[in-house]
C-alpha positions in Angstrom: 20.1 -0.3 -6.3 20.8 -0.3 -10.1 18.9 1.2 -12.7 18.3 -2.2 -14.6 16.2 -4.2 -12.7 15.5 -7.6 -12.8 12.3 -9.0 -14.5 11.5 -10.8 -10.7 12.6 -8.1 -8.6 10.7 -5.6 -10.4 7.7 -7.4 -10.2 8.3 -8.0 -6.2 8.6 -4.0 -5.9 5.6 -3.5 -7.9 3.6 -5.6 -5.4 4.7 -4.0 -2.6 3.9 -0.6 -3.9 0.5 -1.8 -4.8 0.3 -3.1 -1.3 0.8 0.6 0.4 -1.6 2.2 -1.3 -4.9 3.5 0.6 -7.9 2.1 -0.1 -10.2 3.3 -2.0 -12.8 5.8 -0.4 -15.7 4.1 -1.3 -14.9 1.6 1.5 -14.7 3.6 4.2 -18.6 3.8 4.5 -18.9 0.2 3.9 -16.8 -0.7 6.5 -17.5 2.1 9.2 -20.9 3.3 8.2 -22.4 6.4 6.3 -21.7 8.8 8.8 -17.9 7.8 10.1 -15.6 10.1 8.5 -12.4 8.1 8.6 -8.9 8.4 6.3 -9.2 5.5 4.1 -5.1 4.6 4.7 -6.6 3.7 8.1 -7.7 0.3 6.7 -4.8 -0.5 4.7 -3.4 -3.7 5.5 0.1 -3.6 4.7 1.7 0.1 6.3 5.1 0.4 4.8 7.4 3.3 3.8 10.2 3.3 2.0 12.2 5.3 4.3 11.0 3.3 7.9 10.7 -0.4 6.7 12.4 -2.0 3.8 11.4 -5.2 2.2 14.4 -7.0 1.1 13.3 -7.8 -2.5 
Protein backbone atom coordinates (compact mmCIF):
# COMPACT_ATOMS: atom_id res chain seq x y z
CA UNK A 1 0.00 0.00 0.00
CA UNK A 2 1.24 3.46 -0.76
CA UNK A 3 2.40 5.69 2.01
CA UNK A 4 -0.03 8.50 1.19
CA UNK A 5 -3.65 7.32 1.23
CA UNK A 6 -6.54 9.12 -0.40
CA UNK A 7 -9.06 10.54 2.11
CA UNK A 8 -11.83 8.16 1.03
CA UNK A 9 -9.70 5.06 1.46
CA UNK A 10 -8.44 6.36 4.80
CA UNK A 11 -12.03 6.79 6.00
CA UNK A 12 -12.97 3.25 4.94
CA UNK A 13 -9.93 1.76 6.67
CA UNK A 14 -10.67 3.75 9.83
CA UNK A 15 -14.26 2.50 9.91
CA UNK A 16 -13.14 -1.11 9.48
CA UNK A 17 -10.66 -0.62 12.31
CA UNK A 18 -13.35 0.69 14.66
CA UNK A 19 -15.66 -2.24 13.86
CA UNK A 20 -13.14 -4.88 14.91
CA UNK A 21 -12.47 -3.49 18.39
CA UNK A 22 -13.77 -5.29 21.46
CA UNK A 23 -17.11 -4.25 22.84
CA UNK A 24 -16.94 -2.05 25.97
CA UNK A 25 -16.47 -3.97 29.22
CA UNK A 26 -19.73 -2.68 30.70
CA UNK A 27 -21.79 -4.39 27.98
CA UNK A 28 -20.91 -7.85 29.35
CA UNK A 29 -23.05 -7.73 32.52
CA UNK A 30 -25.73 -5.84 30.60
CA UNK A 31 -26.04 -8.62 28.03
CA UNK A 32 -25.24 -11.80 30.00
CA UNK A 33 -26.11 -10.90 33.59
CA UNK A 34 -23.99 -9.88 36.56
CA UNK A 35 -22.28 -13.18 37.36
CA UNK A 36 -21.43 -14.38 33.85
CA UNK A 37 -17.78 -13.83 32.93
CA UNK A 38 -17.45 -13.48 29.18
CA UNK A 39 -14.75 -11.85 27.10
CA UNK A 40 -16.00 -8.57 25.55
CA UNK A 41 -14.65 -9.62 22.16
CA UNK A 42 -17.21 -12.39 22.01
CA UNK A 43 -20.12 -10.13 21.21
CA UNK A 44 -18.34 -7.82 18.81
CA UNK A 45 -20.25 -7.94 15.54
CA UNK A 46 -17.45 -7.88 12.97
CA UNK A 47 -14.68 -10.43 13.46
CA UNK A 48 -11.80 -9.62 11.15
CA UNK A 49 -8.03 -9.72 11.38
CA UNK A 50 -5.52 -8.03 9.11
CA UNK A 51 -3.90 -11.41 8.56
CA UNK A 52 -6.97 -13.55 7.89
CA UNK A 53 -9.51 -11.48 5.97
CA UNK A 54 -9.00 -8.45 3.74
CA UNK A 55 -11.63 -5.74 3.38
CA UNK A 56 -11.02 -4.64 -0.20
CA UNK A 57 -11.02 -0.92 0.59
